[in-house]
C-alpha positions in Angstrom: 0.0 0.0 0.0 1.1 3.6 -0.7 -0.5 6.9 0.2 -0.5 10.4 -1.4 -1.5 12.8 1.4 -1.6 15.8 -0.9 -3.8 14.2 -3.6 -5.8 12.3 -0.9 -5.6 8.8 -2.4 -4.4 5.4 -1.5 -2.7 3.0 -3.9 -3.5 -0.6 -3.0 -1.2 -3.6 -3.4 -3.1 -4.6 -6.6 -2.4 -1.2 -8.1 -6.0 0.1 -7.6 -6.1 3.8 -6.5 -8.8 4.8 -4.0 -9.6 8.4 -3.4 -10.7 9.6 0.0 -12.2 12.7 1.7 -11.3 11.3 5.1 -9.1 8.3 6.0 -8.3 6.6 9.2 -5.2 4.4 9.7 -6.1 2.0 12.5 -3.4 -0.6 12.0 -2.7 -1.6 15.5 0.8 -2.5 16.7 3.5 -5.2 16.6 5.4 -6.9 19.5 8.5 -4.8 20.4 11.7 -6.4 19.3 10.1 -9.4 17.7 11.9 -10.0 14.3 14.5 -7.4 15.3 16.3 -9.6 17.9 18.2 -12.3 16.1 16.2 -15.6 16.0 13.1 -14.2 17.8 10.9 -14.4 14.7 11.9 -18.0 13.9 11.8 -19.5 17.4 9.3 -17.6 19.5 5.6 -16.8 19.5 4.7 -13.1 19.5 1.7 -11.8 21.4 0.5 -9.7 18.5 -1.8 -10.3 16.7 -3.7 -12.1 19.4 -5.4 -14.4 16.9 -2.1 -15.8 15.8 -1.0 -16.2 19.5 -4.0 -18.3 20.3 -3.7 -20.4 17.2 0.1 -21.1 17.6 -0.4 -22.1 21.3 -3.2 -24.5 20.3 -1.0 -25.9 17.5 1.9 -26.4 19.9 -0.5 -28.1 22.3 -1.2 -30.9 19.8 2.3 -32.3 20.2 3.3 -31.9 23.9 5.9 -34.5 24.7 8.3 -35.0 27.6 9.3 -32.2 29.9 8.2 -28.7 28.9 10.4 -25.7 29.6 8.3 -22.7 28.9 9.8 -19.2 28.7 8.0 -15.9 28.6 10.1 -13.0 27.3 8.7 -9.9 29.0 7.9 -9.2 32.7 5.1 -6.8 32.3 1.4 -7.4 33.2 0.9 -9.3 29.9 3.9 -11.5 30.4 2.8 -12.4 33.9 -0.8 -13.1 32.8 0.4 -15.4 30.0 2.7 -17.2 32.4 -0.1 -17.8 34.8 -2.4 -18.8 32.0 0.1 -21.3 30.5 0.6 -22.9 33.9 -3.1 -23.4 34.2 -3.5 -24.6 30.6 -0.6 -26.9 30.2 0.3 -27.7 33.8 -1.9 -30.8 34.0 -1.2 -31.9 30.5 2.4 -32.8 30.9 4.4 -34.7 33.5 6.8 -31.8 34.3 6.6 -28.1 33.3 9.2 -25.5 34.1 8.0 -21.9 33.6 10.3 -18.8 33.6 9.7 -15.1 33.0 12.6 -13.1 31.6 12.3 -9.5 32.8 14.7 -6.9 31.6 14.1 -4.7 34.7 15.6 -5.0 38.1 12.2 -5.4 39.8 9.0 -7.0 38.6 6.1 -4.5 38.0 8.1 -1.6 39.4 5.4 0.9 38.6 2.8 -0.9 40.7 2.3 -0.7 44.5 4.2 -2.8 47.0 1.0 -4.6 47.9 0.4 -5.5 44.3 4.0 -6.8 43.8 3.7 -8.8 47.0 0.4 -10.4 45.9 1.8 -11.2 42.4 5.0 -12.6 44.0 3.0 -14.9 46.2 1.0 -16.2 43.3 4.1 -16.8 41.2 5.7 -18.7 44.0 2.5 -20.7 44.5 2.4 -21.7 40.8 6.2 -22.3 40.6 6.9 -19.6 38.1 10.5 -18.3 38.2 11.7 -14.9 37.2 15.1 -13.8 35.9 15.7 -10.1 36.4 17.9 -7.9 34.3 17.4 -10.4 31.5 17.8 -8.6 28.2 17.8 -10.9 25.2 20.8 -10.9 22.9 19.7 -13.6 20.4 17.5 -16.6 20.2 18.5 -20.0 18.8 16.4 -23.2 18.5 15.9 -24.3 22.2 18.1 -21.5 23.7 17.9 -17.8 24.5 21.2 -16.0 25.0 21.1 -12.9 27.3 23.3 -9.8 27.0 24.9 -10.6 30.4 26.1 -14.0 29.2 23.4 -16.2 30.7 21.8 -18.8 28.6 18.2 -19.9 29.1 17.0 -23.2 27.6 13.4 -23.6 26.4 11.1 -25.9 24.5 8.4 -23.2 24.0 8.8 -19.4 24.2 6.4 -16.5 24.0 7.6 -13.0 23.1 5.6 -10.6 25.3 7.6 -7.4 25.3 4.9 -4.8 24.7 3.9 -2.7 21.7 5.9 -1.3 18.8 4.7 0.6 15.8 4.1 -1.0 12.4 7.6 -0.1 11.3 7.5 0.0 7.5 4.1 1.6 7.3 4.9 4.2 10.0 8.1 5.1 8.2 6.3 5.4 4.9 3.6 7.7 6.5 6.3 9.8 8.1 8.3 10.1 4.9 5.0 11.3 3.2 4.8 14.1 5.7 2.3 12.7 8.3 3.2 13.7 11.8 4.7 10.7 13.7 6.8 10.7 16.9 10.3 9.4 17.5 9.0 5.9 18.0 6.9 5.8 14.8 3.5 6.4 16.4 1.0 8.6 14.4 0.6 11.8 16.4 -3.1 12.8 16.8 -5.1 15.3 18.9 -7.8 14.2 21.4 -10.3 13.9 18.5 -8.0 11.4 16.7 -7.1 13.9 14.0 -3.6 13.9 12.7 -1.6 16.9 13.9 -0.4 17.5 10.4 -3.4 16.5 8.2 -6.9 17.2 9.6 -8.5 14.7 7.1 -6.4 11.9 8.4 -7.4 10.0 11.6 -5.8 7.3 13.7 -6.9 5.6 16.9 -5.9 2.7 19.1 -2.5 1.2 19.4 -1.0 2.8 16.3 -1.2 6.4 17.6 0.0 8.7 20.4 -2.5 11.3 21.6 -1.2 14.8 22.2 -3.4 16.7 24.7 -3.0 19.4 27.3 -5.7 17.7 29.4 -4.3 14.2 29.9 -1.2 12.1 29.5 -1.3 9.8 26.4 -2.7 6.4 27.6 -0.5 3.2 27.3 -0.8 0.9 24.3 -3.4 -1.4 25.8 -6.5 -2.9 24.3 -8.8 -1.6 27.0 -8.1 2.0 25.7 -8.2 1.1 22.0 -11.7 -0.5 22.4 -13.1 2.6 24.1 -11.6 4.8 21.4 -13.7 3.1 18.7 -17.1 4.8 19.3 -15.4 8.2 19.4 -13.6 7.5 16.2 -16.8 6.6 14.4 -18.5 9.7 15.5 -15.6 11.9 14.4 -15.3 10.2 11.0 -19.0 10.9 10.4 -18.6 14.5 11.7 -15.6 15.1 9.4 -17.7 14.2 6.5 -20.6 16.4 7.5 -21.0 20.2 7.6 -21.5 22.0 10.9 -20.9 19.0 13.1 -18.3 19.3 15.9 -15.8 16.6 16.6 -16.0 14.8 20.0 -13.1 14.8 22.3 -11.8 11.5 23.7 -11.1 11.1 27.4 -9.4 7.9 28.4 -10.3 6.3 31.7 -7.8 6.9 34.5 -7.1 3.2 35.0 -8.4 -0.3 34.1 -9.5 -3.4 36.0 -6.8 -5.4 37.7 -8.1 -8.6 39.3 -6.5 -9.1 42.7 -6.7 -11.5 45.6 -8.2 -10.5 48.9 -7.6 -11.9 52.4 -11.1 -13.2 52.5 -10.7 -15.1 49.2 -7.1 -16.2 49.5 -7.7 -19.4 47.6 -8.9 -17.7 44.4 -6.4 -17.1 41.6 -5.3 -13.6 40.9 
């Protein structure tokens, strides 16, 4: 695909040219570092797109044999959730399963409260999930992950859960064409999802960064992208209409995190 922002048209891969009055690029994101770190694309399963993640886990599940050494690259909330889910999903299907999270930081979930970190730590211990801190991946080979500090981590299965990155080639193309993108390749938009450089171009969800004086840009998480959808639809319609004001998006301050209480200590986080 190619785009001509001045002529307001798109050239599709089959050569067809589509003119537009208003266009919205809602292309989501990729998994950070996947395909960039040597061997990561060939030997690990990325978390994005989610449909591929589920399909590849199900495919791997068809041929579970012997001891399983499962590694999750990424110690954020998504990586922890996946580790807990895989323990529950595969733990009773195999005779022995080792599960390890590789976290590049010095402390797990450093931005969360001490109580939250303690609760998660207890659940990880309970479910026999190990964590390696300061674990930045240098390269991946079949059955082995080499860390930048010289450590080697063996695996039979590995998920790459390192957070969001922009759609590199498309973001570069849009930036080269003059669309406003930030240093990481995210399309820069206002709180109405209009491009800062081209008011007839919109973007929402994980592919953009919102620039606003009223709030800090939300993280690249699906809970924010889903709630952006209705606002985007209203504003696309408004942009094609006369005398209709655009609606401003206001992200929620936080999102649900399921936790364990003292009264329900036997329930999983």
